[in-house]
DSSP file (Angstrom, degrees, kcal/mol; ACC not computed):
  #  RESIDUE AA STRUCTURE BP1 BP2  ACC     N-H-->O    O-->H-N    N-H-->O    O-->H-N    TCO  KAPPA ALPHA  PHI   PSI    X-CA   Y-CA   Z-CA
    1    1 A M              0   0    0      0, 0.0     5,-0.0     0, 0.0     0, 0.0   0.000 360.0 360.0 360.0 127.7   34.0  154.5   47.3
    2    2 A S     >  -     0   0    0      1,-0.1     4,-2.3     4,-0.0     5,-0.2  -0.237 360.0-110.2 -70.9 162.3   37.3  155.1   49.1
    3    3 A N  H  > S+     0   0    0      1,-0.2     4,-2.4     2,-0.2     5,-0.1   0.885 121.2  53.1 -58.8 -38.1   40.4  156.2   47.3
    4    4 A K  H  > S+     0   0    0      2,-0.2     4,-2.5     1,-0.2    -1,-0.2   0.907 107.3  50.6 -65.6 -40.4   41.9  152.7   48.0
    5    5 A N  H  > S+     0   0    0      1,-0.2     4,-2.1     2,-0.2    -2,-0.2   0.915 111.2  49.0 -62.3 -41.6   38.8  151.0   46.4
    6    6 A K  H  X S+     0   0    0     -4,-2.3     4,-2.1     2,-0.2    -2,-0.2   0.897 110.0  52.1 -63.3 -39.9   39.2  153.3   43.4
    7    7 A Q  H  X S+     0   0    0     -4,-2.4     4,-2.7     1,-0.2    -2,-0.2   0.936 110.7  46.7 -61.8 -46.5   42.9  152.4   43.2
    8    8 A Y  H  X S+     0   0    0     -4,-2.5     4,-3.1     1,-0.2     5,-0.2   0.854 108.0  56.3 -66.9 -33.1   42.2  148.7   43.3
    9    9 A K  H  X S+     0   0    0     -4,-2.1     4,-1.7     2,-0.2    -1,-0.2   0.929 111.8  43.2 -62.5 -43.6   39.4  149.0   40.7
   10   10 A L  H  X S+     0   0    0     -4,-2.1     4,-2.3     2,-0.2    -2,-0.2   0.919 114.6  49.8 -67.1 -43.8   42.0  150.6   38.3
   11   11 A I  H  X S+     0   0    0     -4,-2.7     4,-2.8     1,-0.2    -2,-0.2   0.946 111.5  48.5 -57.8 -49.9   44.7  148.0   39.2
   12   12 A N  H  X S+     0   0    0     -4,-3.1     4,-2.6     1,-0.2    -1,-0.2   0.846 110.0  51.6 -64.4 -34.1   42.3  145.2   38.6
   13   13 A A  H  X S+     0   0    0     -4,-1.7     4,-2.2    -5,-0.2    -1,-0.2   0.906 111.3  48.3 -66.7 -40.8   41.2  146.6   35.3
   14   14 A Q  H  X S+     0   0    0     -4,-2.3     4,-2.0     2,-0.2    -2,-0.2   0.926 112.8  47.5 -63.7 -44.9   44.9  146.9   34.3
   15   15 A V  H  X S+     0   0    0     -4,-2.8     4,-2.6     2,-0.2     5,-0.3   0.920 109.8  53.2 -61.4 -44.8   45.5  143.3   35.4
   16   16 A Q  H  X S+     0   0    0     -4,-2.6     4,-2.1     1,-0.2    -1,-0.2   0.925 110.3  47.7 -56.2 -46.1   42.4  142.1   33.5
   17   17 A A  H  < S+     0   0    0     -4,-2.2     4,-0.3     1,-0.2    -1,-0.2   0.868 114.7  47.0 -64.4 -36.4   43.6  143.7   30.3
   18   18 A L  H  < S+     0   0    0     -4,-2.0    -2,-0.2    -5,-0.1    -1,-0.2   0.872 125.5  23.7 -73.9 -38.1   47.1  142.3   30.7
   19   19 A I  H >< S+     0   0    0     -4,-2.6     3,-1.7    -5,-0.1    -2,-0.2   0.575  90.4  94.2-111.2 -10.2   46.2  138.7   31.5
   20   20 A S  T 3< S+     0   0    0     -4,-2.1    -1,-0.1    -5,-0.3    -3,-0.1   0.806  98.0  35.4 -59.8 -31.4   42.8  137.9   30.1
   21   21 A D  T 3  S+     0   0    0     -4,-0.3     2,-0.5    -5,-0.2    -1,-0.3   0.330 101.1  91.3-103.3   8.4   44.1  136.5   26.8
   22   22 A E    <   -     0   0    0     -3,-1.7   133,-0.1     1,-0.1     6,-0.0  -0.897  48.9-173.4-107.8 130.5   47.2  134.9   28.3
   23   23 A S        +     0   0    0     -2,-0.5     2,-0.7   131,-0.1    -1,-0.1   0.513  55.0 103.5 -98.4  -6.2   47.1  131.3   29.4
   24   24 A D     >  -     0   0    0      1,-0.2     4,-2.3     2,-0.1     5,-0.2  -0.686  55.8-160.6 -83.6 113.6   50.6  131.0   31.0
   25   25 A M  H  > S+     0   0    0     -2,-0.7     4,-2.7     1,-0.2     5,-0.2   0.887  88.9  50.7 -61.4 -41.9   50.1  131.2   34.8
   26   26 A I  H  > S+     0   0    0      2,-0.2     4,-2.4     1,-0.2    -1,-0.2   0.925 110.8  48.7 -66.0 -43.2   53.7  132.2   35.5
   27   27 A A  H  > S+     0   0    0      1,-0.2     4,-2.2     2,-0.2    -1,-0.2   0.920 113.3  48.4 -59.9 -43.8   53.6  135.1   32.9
   28   28 A N  H  X S+     0   0    0     -4,-2.3     4,-2.3     1,-0.2    -2,-0.2   0.912 111.0  49.1 -65.5 -42.1   50.3  136.3   34.4
   29   29 A M  H  X S+     0   0    0     -4,-2.7     4,-2.7     2,-0.2    -1,-0.2   0.890 109.4  53.8 -64.2 -38.2   51.7  136.1   38.0
   30   30 A A  H  X S+     0   0    0     -4,-2.4     4,-2.0    -5,-0.2    -2,-0.2   0.925 110.7  45.4 -61.8 -44.4   54.8  138.0   36.9
   31   31 A N  H  X S+     0   0    0     -4,-2.2     4,-2.6     2,-0.2    -2,-0.2   0.883 112.0  52.0 -66.3 -38.7   52.6  140.8   35.4
   32   32 A I  H  X S+     0   0    0     -4,-2.3     4,-2.7     2,-0.2     5,-0.2   0.944 109.4  49.4 -61.9 -47.8   50.4  140.9   38.4
   33   33 A A  H  X S+     0   0    0     -4,-2.7     4,-2.7     1,-0.2    -2,-0.2   0.905 112.6  48.5 -58.7 -42.2   53.4  141.2   40.8
   34   34 A A  H  X S+     0   0    0     -4,-2.0     4,-1.9     2,-0.2    -1,-0.2   0.909 111.4  48.9 -65.0 -43.1   54.8  144.1   38.6
   35   35 A V  H  X S+     0   0    0     -4,-2.6     4,-0.9     2,-0.2    -2,-0.2   0.934 115.1  44.8 -62.2 -45.9   51.4  145.9   38.5
   36   36 A L  H >X S+     0   0    0     -4,-2.7     4,-2.6     1,-0.2     3,-0.9   0.944 112.5  50.2 -62.9 -48.5   51.0  145.7   42.3
   37   37 A F  H 3< S+     0   0    0     -4,-2.7    -1,-0.2     1,-0.3    -2,-0.2   0.845 117.0  41.3 -61.1 -34.9   54.6  146.6   43.1
   38   38 A N  H 3< S+     0   0    0     -4,-1.9    -1,-0.3    -5,-0.2    -2,-0.2   0.537 124.9  33.1 -91.6  -7.3   54.4  149.7   40.9
   39   39 A N  H << S+     0   0    0     -3,-0.9     2,-0.5    -4,-0.9    -2,-0.2   0.603  94.6  82.4-125.6 -17.9   50.9  150.8   41.8
   40   40 A V  S >< S-     0   0    0     -4,-2.6     3,-0.6    -5,-0.2    -1,-0.1  -0.825  77.3-126.9 -94.7 126.0   50.2  150.0   45.5
   41   41 A E  T 3  S+     0   0    0     -2,-0.5    -2,-0.1     1,-0.2    -3,-0.0  -0.349  79.3  13.5 -73.4 150.0   51.6  152.6   47.8
   42   42 A Q  T 3  S+     0   0    0      1,-0.2    87,-0.5    -2,-0.1     2,-0.4   0.813  88.7 127.8  59.9  38.0   53.8  151.8   50.8
   43   43 A I    <   -     0   0    0     -3,-0.6    84,-0.3    -6,-0.2    -1,-0.2  -0.928  38.1-172.4-119.6 153.6   54.7  148.2   49.9
   44   44 A N  S    S+     0   0    0     82,-1.9    20,-0.7    -2,-0.4     2,-0.3   0.376  73.2  27.1-120.8   1.3   58.2  146.8   49.6
   45   45 A W  E     +AB  63 126A   0     81,-1.1    81,-2.3    18,-0.2     2,-0.3  -0.926  54.3 173.3-162.4 136.6   57.5  143.3   48.2
   46   46 A A  E     +AB  62 125A   0     16,-2.2    16,-2.4    -2,-0.3     2,-0.3  -0.953  31.0  99.4-146.3 126.4   54.7  141.8   46.0
   47   47 A G  E     -AB  61 124A   0     77,-2.4    77,-3.3    -2,-0.3     2,-0.4  -0.987  53.6 -81.6-179.7-169.0   54.7  138.3   44.6
   48   48 A F  E     - B   0 123A   0     12,-2.4    11,-2.8    -2,-0.3     2,-0.4  -0.878  12.9-158.2-121.9 147.0   53.6  134.7   44.6
   49   49 A Y  E     -AB  58 122A   0     73,-2.2    73,-2.6    -2,-0.4     2,-0.4  -0.987  24.0-143.7-115.2 135.1   54.6  131.5   46.3
   50   50 A L  E     -AB  57 121A   0      7,-3.3     7,-3.0    -2,-0.4     2,-0.6  -0.824  14.6-119.4-104.8 138.9   53.5  128.3   44.5
   51   51 A F  E     +A   56   0A   0     69,-2.5     2,-0.4    -2,-0.4     5,-0.2  -0.659  47.4 156.4 -79.5 116.1   52.4  125.2   46.2
   52   52 A K  E >   -A   55   0A   0      3,-3.0     3,-1.3    -2,-0.6    68,-0.0  -0.989  62.2  -8.9-144.1 130.3   54.8  122.3   45.2
   53   53 A Q  T 3  S-     0   0    0     -2,-0.4     3,-0.1     1,-0.3    -1,-0.1   0.879 127.7 -52.4  50.8  47.8   55.6  119.1   47.0
   54   54 A E  T 3  S+     0   0    0      1,-0.2    18,-0.7    17,-0.1     2,-0.3   0.713 125.0  76.8  65.0  24.5   53.7  120.0   50.2
   55   55 A Q  E <  S-AC  52  71A   0     -3,-1.3    -3,-3.0    16,-0.2     2,-0.5  -0.949  83.4-101.0-149.1 170.1   55.5  123.4   50.6
   56   56 A L  E     -AC  51  70A   0     14,-2.9    14,-2.7    -2,-0.3     2,-0.4  -0.845  33.5-164.9 -98.0 134.3   55.4  126.9   49.1
   57   57 A V  E     -AC  50  69A   0     -7,-3.0    -7,-3.3    -2,-0.5    12,-0.2  -0.952  32.1 -95.6-120.3 136.8   58.2  127.7   46.6
   58   58 A L  E     +A   49   0A   0     10,-2.8    -9,-0.2    -2,-0.4     3,-0.1  -0.191  49.0 174.8 -52.2 132.0   59.1  131.2   45.5
   59   59 A G  E     -     0   0A   0    -11,-2.8    -1,-0.1     1,-0.3   -10,-0.0  -0.322  46.3 -25.6-118.3-156.2   57.3  132.3   42.3
   60   60 A P  E    S+     0   0A   0      0, 0.0   -12,-2.4     0, 0.0     2,-0.3  -0.317  74.8 153.4 -59.5 135.8   57.2  135.6   40.3
   61   61 A F  E     -A   47   0A   0    -14,-0.3     2,-0.4    -3,-0.1   -14,-0.3  -0.964  39.2-136.7-155.8 169.1   57.8  138.6   42.5
   62   62 A Q  E     +A   46   0A   0    -16,-2.4   -16,-2.2    -2,-0.3     2,-0.3  -0.998  66.5  44.2-131.2 132.4   58.9  142.2   42.7
   63   63 A G  E    S-A   45   0A   0     -2,-0.4   -18,-0.2   -18,-0.2     3,-0.1  -0.899  95.3 -14.5 134.5-163.5   61.1  143.5   45.5
   64   64 A Q  S    S-     0   0    0    -20,-0.7    -2,-0.1    -2,-0.3    37,-0.0  -0.299  87.0 -76.2 -68.9 156.9   64.2  142.3   47.4
   65   65 A P        -     0   0    0      0, 0.0     2,-0.2     0, 0.0    -1,-0.1  -0.202  61.2-154.5 -52.0 149.6   65.3  138.7   47.2
   66   66 A A        -     0   0    0     -3,-0.1    -8,-0.1     1,-0.1    36,-0.0  -0.758  24.9 -73.4-129.3 166.9   63.1  136.4   49.2
   67   67 A C        -     0   0    0     -2,-0.2     3,-0.1     1,-0.1    -1,-0.1  -0.373  39.4-149.9 -56.0 138.6   62.9  133.1   51.1
   68   68 A V  S    S+     0   0    0      1,-0.2   -10,-2.8   -11,-0.1     2,-0.4   0.882  74.3  28.5 -85.6 -39.7   62.8  130.3   48.5
   69   69 A R  E     -C   57   0A   0    -12,-0.2   -12,-0.2   -20,-0.1    -1,-0.2  -0.973  59.0-173.9-129.0 137.5   60.8  127.7   50.4
   70   70 A I  E     -C   56   0A   0    -14,-2.7   -14,-2.9    -2,-0.4     3,-0.1  -0.990  25.4-127.6-128.7 123.5   58.2  128.1   53.2
   71   71 A P  E >   -C   55   0A   0      0, 0.0     3,-1.9     0, 0.0   -16,-0.2  -0.378  37.8 -94.2 -66.2 147.0   56.7  125.1   55.0
   72   72 A M  T 3  S+     0   0    0    -18,-0.7     7,-0.2     1,-0.3     6,-0.1  -0.373 112.1  19.0 -59.1 135.9   52.9  124.7   55.1
   73   73 A G  T 3  S+     0   0    0      5,-1.7     2,-0.4     1,-0.3    -1,-0.3   0.375 100.9 112.2  84.2  -5.3   51.5  126.3   58.3
   74   74 A R  S <> S-     0   0    0     -3,-1.9     4,-1.5     4,-0.0     5,-0.3  -0.835  74.3 -12.7-104.2 140.6   54.7  128.3   59.0
   75   75 A G  H  > S-     0   0    0     22,-0.5     4,-1.9    -2,-0.4    23,-0.2   0.019 101.6 -58.7  65.7-176.9   54.8  132.1   58.8
   76   76 A V  H  > S+     0   0    0      2,-0.2     4,-2.3     1,-0.2     5,-0.2   0.913 137.4  47.2 -68.4 -42.6   52.0  134.2   57.3
   77   77 A C  H  > S+     0   0    0      1,-0.2     4,-2.5     2,-0.2     5,-0.2   0.940 113.6  47.0 -65.2 -46.8   52.3  132.6   53.9
   78   78 A G  H  X S+     0   0    0     -4,-1.5     4,-2.3     1,-0.2    -5,-1.7   0.848 112.5  51.1 -64.1 -35.0   52.2  129.1   55.2
   79   79 A T  H  X S+     0   0    0     -4,-1.9     4,-2.5    -5,-0.3     5,-0.3   0.932 111.1  46.7 -68.0 -45.3   49.3  129.9   57.5
   80   80 A S  H  X>S+     0   0    0     -4,-2.3     4,-2.0     1,-0.2     5,-0.9   0.913 114.2  48.8 -61.7 -42.2   47.2  131.4   54.7
   81   81 A A  H  <5S+     0   0    0     -4,-2.5    -1,-0.2     2,-0.2    -2,-0.2   0.925 113.1  46.8 -62.5 -44.4   48.1  128.4   52.4
   82   82 A A  H  <5S+     0   0    0     -4,-2.3    -2,-0.2     1,-0.2    -1,-0.2   0.883 123.0  33.3 -67.5 -39.6   47.1  125.9   55.2
   83   83 A T  H  <5S-     0   0    0     -4,-2.5    -1,-0.2     2,-0.2    -2,-0.2   0.649  96.6-136.9 -90.0 -16.5   43.9  127.6   56.1
   84   84 A R  T  <5 +     0   0    0     -4,-2.0     2,-0.3    -5,-0.3    -3,-0.2   0.853  65.7 119.3  57.3  37.3   43.1  128.8   52.5
   85   85 A E  S   <S-     0   0    0     -5,-0.9    -1,-0.3    -6,-0.3    -2,-0.2  -0.953  74.0-100.5-129.3 149.6   42.1  132.1   54.0
   86   86 A T        -     0   0    0     -2,-0.3     2,-0.5    25,-0.1    25,-0.2  -0.479  37.9-158.3 -66.3 137.3   43.3  135.6   53.6
   87   87 A V  E     -D  110   0A   0     23,-2.3    23,-2.3    -2,-0.2     2,-0.5  -0.984   9.6-170.5-123.0 126.2   45.6  136.6   56.5
   88   88 A I  E     -D  109   0A   0     -2,-0.5     2,-0.5    21,-0.2    21,-0.2  -0.973   4.8-170.9-113.6 126.5   46.3  140.3   57.4
   89   89 A V  E     -D  108   0A   0     19,-3.0    19,-2.1    -2,-0.5     3,-0.3  -0.973  13.1-168.2-122.7 119.4   49.1  140.9   60.0
   90   90 A D  S    S+     0   0    0     -2,-0.5    41,-2.5     1,-0.3     2,-0.4   0.864  87.7  21.4 -71.4 -37.8   49.5  144.4   61.4
   91   91 A N    >   -     0   0    0     39,-0.2     3,-1.8     1,-0.1     4,-0.3  -0.892  64.5-168.8-136.2 102.3   52.9  143.6   63.0
   92   92 A V  G >  S+     0   0    0     14,-2.7     3,-1.2    -2,-0.4     6,-0.2   0.761  85.6  67.9 -65.1 -23.5   54.7  140.6   61.6
   93   93 A H  G 3  S+     0   0    0     13,-0.4    -1,-0.3     1,-0.3     5,-0.1   0.678 102.0  47.6 -70.1 -15.3   57.2  140.7   64.5
   94   94 A E  G <  S+     0   0    0     -3,-1.8     2,-0.6     2,-0.1    -1,-0.3   0.409  87.4 106.8-101.0  -1.2   54.3  139.6   66.8
   95   95 A F  S X  S-     0   0    0     -3,-1.2     3,-2.1    -4,-0.3   -19,-0.1  -0.700  78.5-116.9 -85.1 120.2   53.1  136.8   64.5
   96   96 A A  T 3  S+     0   0    0     -2,-0.6   -21,-0.2     1,-0.3    -2,-0.1  -0.321  97.1   8.2 -56.8 126.6   54.0  133.4   65.9
   97   97 A G  T 3  S+     0   0    0      1,-0.2   -22,-0.5   -23,-0.1    -1,-0.3   0.611  86.4 173.0  79.1  13.0   56.3  131.6   63.5
   98   98 A H    <   -     0   0    0     -3,-2.1     2,-0.7    -6,-0.2    -1,-0.2  -0.276  25.9-142.3 -56.6 137.5   56.9  134.6   61.3
   99   99 A I        -     0   0    0    -25,-0.1     2,-1.3   -32,-0.0     3,-0.2  -0.914  10.2-147.3-104.4 111.6   59.6  134.0   58.7
  100  100 A A        +     0   0    0     -2,-0.7     3,-0.2     1,-0.2    -2,-0.0  -0.645  34.1 157.1 -86.0  92.2   61.6  137.2   58.2
  101  101 A C  S    S+     0   0    0     -2,-1.3     2,-0.4     1,-0.3    -1,-0.2   0.806  79.6  23.7 -83.2 -30.4   62.7  137.2   54.6
  102  102 A D    >   -     0   0    0     -3,-0.2     3,-2.0     1,-0.1    -1,-0.3  -0.949  69.3-154.2-136.6 114.0   63.2  141.0   54.6
  103  103 A V  T 3  S+     0   0    0     -2,-0.4    -1,-0.1     1,-0.3    -2,-0.0   0.695  92.7  67.5 -62.8 -17.4   63.8  142.7   58.0
  104  104 A A  T 3  S+     0   0    0    -60,-0.1    -1,-0.3    -3,-0.0     2,-0.3   0.684  79.1  98.9 -74.8 -17.3   62.3  145.9   56.6
  105  105 A S    <   +     0   0    0     -3,-2.0    23,-0.3     1,-0.1     3,-0.1  -0.531  37.3 164.0 -77.1 134.0   58.8  144.4   56.4
  106  106 A N        +     0   0    0     21,-3.5   -14,-2.7     1,-0.3   -13,-0.4   0.608  63.9  29.2-120.9 -24.9   56.5  145.2   59.3
  107  107 A S  E     - E   0 127A   0     20,-2.2    20,-2.3   -16,-0.2     2,-0.3  -0.937  64.0-173.7-136.8 162.7   53.1  144.2   58.0
  108  108 A E  E     -DE  89 126A   0    -19,-2.1   -19,-3.0    -2,-0.3     2,-0.4  -0.997  15.6-161.3-155.6 148.2   51.8  141.7   55.5
  109  109 A I  E     -DE  88 125A   0     16,-2.3    16,-2.5    -2,-0.3     2,-0.4  -0.998  13.3-171.3-132.5 136.7   48.7  140.5   53.7
  110  110 A V  E     -DE  87 124A   0    -23,-2.3   -23,-2.3    -2,-0.4    14,-0.2  -0.995   3.1-168.5-132.2 128.5   48.5  137.0   52.1
  111  111 A I  E     - E   0 123A   0     12,-2.7    12,-3.1    -2,-0.4   -25,-0.1  -0.969  21.3-128.8-118.6 124.7   45.7  135.8   49.8
  112  112 A P  E     - E   0 122A   0      0, 0.0     2,-0.6     0, 0.0    10,-0.3  -0.427  11.4-145.4 -71.8 147.0   45.4  132.1   48.8
  113  113 A V  E     + E   0 121A   0      8,-3.3     7,-3.2    -2,-0.1     8,-1.6  -0.960  26.8 174.2-113.4 112.8   45.1  131.2   45.2
  114  114 A V  E     - E   0 119A   0     -2,-0.6     2,-0.4     5,-0.2     5,-0.2  -0.961  11.6-177.0-124.5 136.6   42.8  128.1   44.8
  115  115 A F  E >  S- E   0 118A   0      3,-2.9     3,-2.0    -2,-0.4    -2,-0.0  -0.992  73.1 -10.4-136.3 127.8   41.5  126.5   41.7
  116  116 A N  T 3  S-     0   0    0     -2,-0.4    -1,-0.1     1,-0.3     3,-0.1   0.897 128.4 -56.1  51.2  44.9   39.1  123.6   41.5
  117  117 A Q  T 3  S+     0   0    0      1,-0.2     2,-0.4    -3,-0.0    -1,-0.3   0.483 116.2 117.8  70.1   4.0   39.5  123.0   45.2
  118  118 A Q  E <   - E   0 115A   0     -3,-2.0    -3,-2.9     0, 0.0     2,-0.5  -0.860  69.3-121.2-106.1 134.7   43.3  122.7   44.8
  119  119 A L  E     + E   0 114A   0     -2,-0.4    -5,-0.2    -5,-0.2     3,-0.1  -0.615  29.8 176.1 -72.3 123.4   45.8  125.1   46.3
  120  120 A I  E     -     0   0A   0     -7,-3.2   -69,-2.5    -2,-0.5     2,-0.3   0.795  54.7 -83.7 -92.7 -40.1   47.9  126.8   43.6
  121  121 A G  E     -BE  50 113A   0     -8,-1.6    -8,-3.3   -71,-0.3    -1,-0.4  -0.975  46.6 -77.4 165.7-156.4   49.8  129.1   45.9
  122  122 A V  E     -BE  49 112A   0    -73,-2.6   -73,-2.2    -2,-0.3     2,-0.5  -0.983  20.2-131.6-139.6 151.1   49.5  132.5   47.6
  123  123 A L  E     -BE  48 111A   0    -12,-3.1   -12,-2.7    -2,-0.3     2,-0.4  -0.922  32.1-166.6 -97.9 124.9   49.8  136.1   46.7
  124  124 A D  E     -BE  47 110A   0    -77,-3.3   -77,-2.4    -2,-0.5     2,-0.4  -0.955  11.6-179.8-121.1 128.7   52.0  137.8   49.3
  125  125 A I  E     -BE  46 109A   0    -16,-2.5   -16,-2.3    -2,-0.4     2,-0.3  -0.997   6.9-168.5-131.6 130.4   52.4  141.6   49.8
  126  126 A D  E     -BE  45 108A   0    -81,-2.3   -82,-1.9    -2,-0.4   -81,-1.1  -0.813   2.8-168.2-116.6 155.0   54.7  143.2   52.4
  127  127 A S  E     - E   0 107A   0    -20,-2.3   -21,-3.5    -2,-0.3   -20,-2.2  -0.996  27.7-143.1-140.1 146.1   55.1  146.7   53.7
  128  128 A A  S    S+     0   0    0     -2,-0.3     2,-0.5   -23,-0.3   -85,-0.1   0.608  85.7  88.9 -76.0 -12.0   57.6  148.5   55.9
  129  129 A V  S >  S-     0   0    0    -87,-0.5     3,-1.0   -22,-0.1   -23,-0.1  -0.753  84.3-123.5 -89.8 126.7   54.6  150.4   57.4
  130  130 A A  T 3  S+     0   0    0     -2,-0.5   -39,-0.2     1,-0.2   -23,-0.2  -0.392  93.1   8.8 -65.7 145.6   53.0  148.8   60.4
  131  131 A A  T 3  S+     0   0    0    -41,-2.5    -1,-0.2   -25,-0.3   -41,-0.1   0.831  83.5 147.6  53.0  38.8   49.2  148.1   60.0
  132  132 A R    <   +     0   0    0     -3,-1.0     2,-0.3   -42,-0.3    -2,-0.1   0.797  49.5  68.0 -73.6 -29.0   49.4  149.0   56.3
  133  133 A F        +     0   0    0    -44,-0.2     2,-0.2   -25,-0.1   -25,-0.1  -0.726  57.0 162.5-104.3 143.3   46.7  146.6   55.2
  134  134 A D     >  -     0   0    0     -2,-0.3     4,-2.3   -25,-0.0     3,-0.2  -0.683  56.7 -72.1-139.3-168.6   43.0  146.7   55.9
  135  135 A D  H  > S+     0   0    0      1,-0.2     4,-2.6     2,-0.2     5,-0.2   0.806 126.7  58.7 -66.6 -29.2   39.7  145.3   54.6
  136  136 A D  H  > S+     0   0    0      2,-0.2     4,-2.4     1,-0.2    -1,-0.2   0.914 107.9  47.2 -64.0 -40.9   39.8  147.5   51.5
  137  137 A D  H  > S+     0   0    0     -3,-0.2     4,-2.9     2,-0.2     5,-0.3   0.935 111.6  51.3 -62.9 -45.7   43.1  145.9   50.6
  138  138 A R  H  X S+     0   0    0     -4,-2.3     4,-2.5     1,-0.2     5,-0.2   0.937 112.5  44.8 -57.0 -49.3   41.7  142.4   51.3
  139  139 A Q  H  X S+     0   0    0     -4,-2.6     4,-1.9     1,-0.2    -1,-0.2   0.927 115.6  46.9 -63.8 -46.2   38.7  143.0   49.1
  140  140 A G  H  X S+     0   0    0     -4,-2.4     4,-1.7     1,-0.2    -1,-0.2   0.897 116.3  43.6 -63.1 -42.4   40.7  144.5   46.2
  141  141 A L  H  X S+     0   0    0     -4,-2.9     4,-2.5     2,-0.2    -1,-0.2   0.852 111.4  52.9 -76.5 -33.8   43.4  141.8   46.3
  142  142 A E  H  X S+     0   0    0     -4,-2.5     4,-1.6    -5,-0.3    -1,-0.2   0.877 109.6  50.6 -66.2 -35.1   40.8  139.0   46.6
  143  143 A S  H  X S+     0   0    0     -4,-1.9     4,-1.4    -5,-0.2    -2,-0.2   0.894 109.2  51.4 -65.2 -40.1   39.1  140.4   43.6
  144  144 A L  H  X S+     0   0    0     -4,-1.7     4,-1.9     1,-0.2     3,-0.3   0.915 107.3  52.3 -62.1 -44.5   42.5  140.5   41.8
  145  145 A V  H  X S+     0   0    0     -4,-2.5     4,-2.6     1,-0.2    -1,-0.2   0.860 104.6  56.7 -63.2 -34.1   43.1  136.8   42.6
  146  146 A R  H  X S+     0   0    0     -4,-1.6     4,-1.8     2,-0.2    -1,-0.2   0.865 103.7  53.8 -64.3 -33.6   39.6  136.0   41.2
  147  147 A I  H  X S+     0   0    0     -4,-1.4     4,-1.1    -3,-0.3    -2,-0.2   0.925 109.6  47.5 -63.7 -43.6   40.8  137.5   37.9
  148  148 A L  H >X S+     0   0    0     -4,-1.9     4,-1.5     1,-0.2     3,-0.7   0.918 108.3  55.1 -61.6 -43.9   43.8  135.3   37.9
  149  149 A Q  H 3X S+     0   0    0     -4,-2.6     4,-1.9     1,-0.3    -1,-0.2   0.847 101.0  59.3 -62.0 -33.1   41.6  132.3   38.7
  150  150 A Q  H 3X S+     0   0    0     -4,-1.8     4,-2.2     1,-0.2    -1,-0.3   0.854 102.4  52.7 -62.8 -34.1   39.5  133.1   35.6
  151  151 A T  H <X S+     0   0    0     -4,-1.1     4,-2.1    -3,-0.7    -1,-0.2   0.853 107.3  52.5 -69.7 -32.2   42.6  132.7   33.4
  152  152 A L  H  X S+     0   0    0     -4,-1.5     4,-2.0     2,-0.2    -2,-0.2   0.887 108.4  50.8 -67.3 -37.3   43.2  129.3   35.1
  153  153 A T  H  X S+     0   0    0     -4,-1.9     4,-1.8     2,-0.2    -2,-0.2   0.910 111.1  47.2 -64.4 -43.9   39.6  128.4   34.1
  154  154 A S  H  X S+     0   0    0     -4,-2.2     4,-1.1     1,-0.2    -2,-0.2   0.852 109.7  54.4 -67.7 -32.5   40.1  129.4   30.5
  155  155 A L  H  X S+     0   0    0     -4,-2.1     4,-0.7     1,-0.2     3,-0.4   0.917 107.6  50.6 -63.5 -42.9   43.4  127.5   30.4
  156  156 A E  H >< S+     0   0    0     -4,-2.0     3,-0.7     1,-0.2    -2,-0.2   0.899 110.1  48.9 -62.6 -40.9   41.5  124.4   31.6
  157  157 A T  H 3< S+     0   0    0     -4,-1.8    -1,-0.2     1,-0.2    -2,-0.2   0.702 108.6  53.9 -75.7 -18.6   38.9  124.7   28.9
  158  158 A T  H 3<        0   0    0     -4,-1.1    -1,-0.2    -3,-0.4    -2,-0.2   0.546 360.0 360.0 -91.3  -7.9   41.5  125.2   26.1
  159  159 A Q    <<        0   0    0     -4,-0.7    -1,-0.2    -3,-0.7    -2,-0.2   0.449 360.0 360.0 -96.1 360.0   43.4  122.0   26.9
C-alpha cells in the first residue's frame, strides 16, 4: 500500500467518524472539505459545487474565494458533472473551456456526487502543482464520496 493510499485510508476513517451520524448534507460537505484541505498535501482548494437549476453552484469549501456558478459541461467541474465521471487534469491551462477561479491552480481532480441516479454535485480539489493528482487520489477520493453517499442513504431512510 502506497503512502498516499495510507493517507486516504486515514482521511476516510476520519470523515466516516465525523459524518456517519449526521444527516445534514451541507454540514457533512463542510467537514469533508476541511478534512481534505488540512490533510491532503499540495492542494490549494477543496470543496463542493452543488447541482441546482441545471448548473453548479458553489457549496462548502476551504481555500481562496471561488467562482459561484459553473455551467454544465464547462470547465473541469462542469465536464465531470455532465459525464458523471471523475476527471483528472494534469495542466488546467491546457483543458478546453477551463474556468480559472484561482490563477495559482495548475492541476485539478473532480469527482461527481450522485445519489439515486441524481446528480447532487461534485467534489473539486485544486493544486498549484502540475500533475498533482493520480489514480491513487482518484481511488481515495471516490471512496470518500461513497462515504458521503451513505449519509444521503441514511437521510432518505429516516425521512
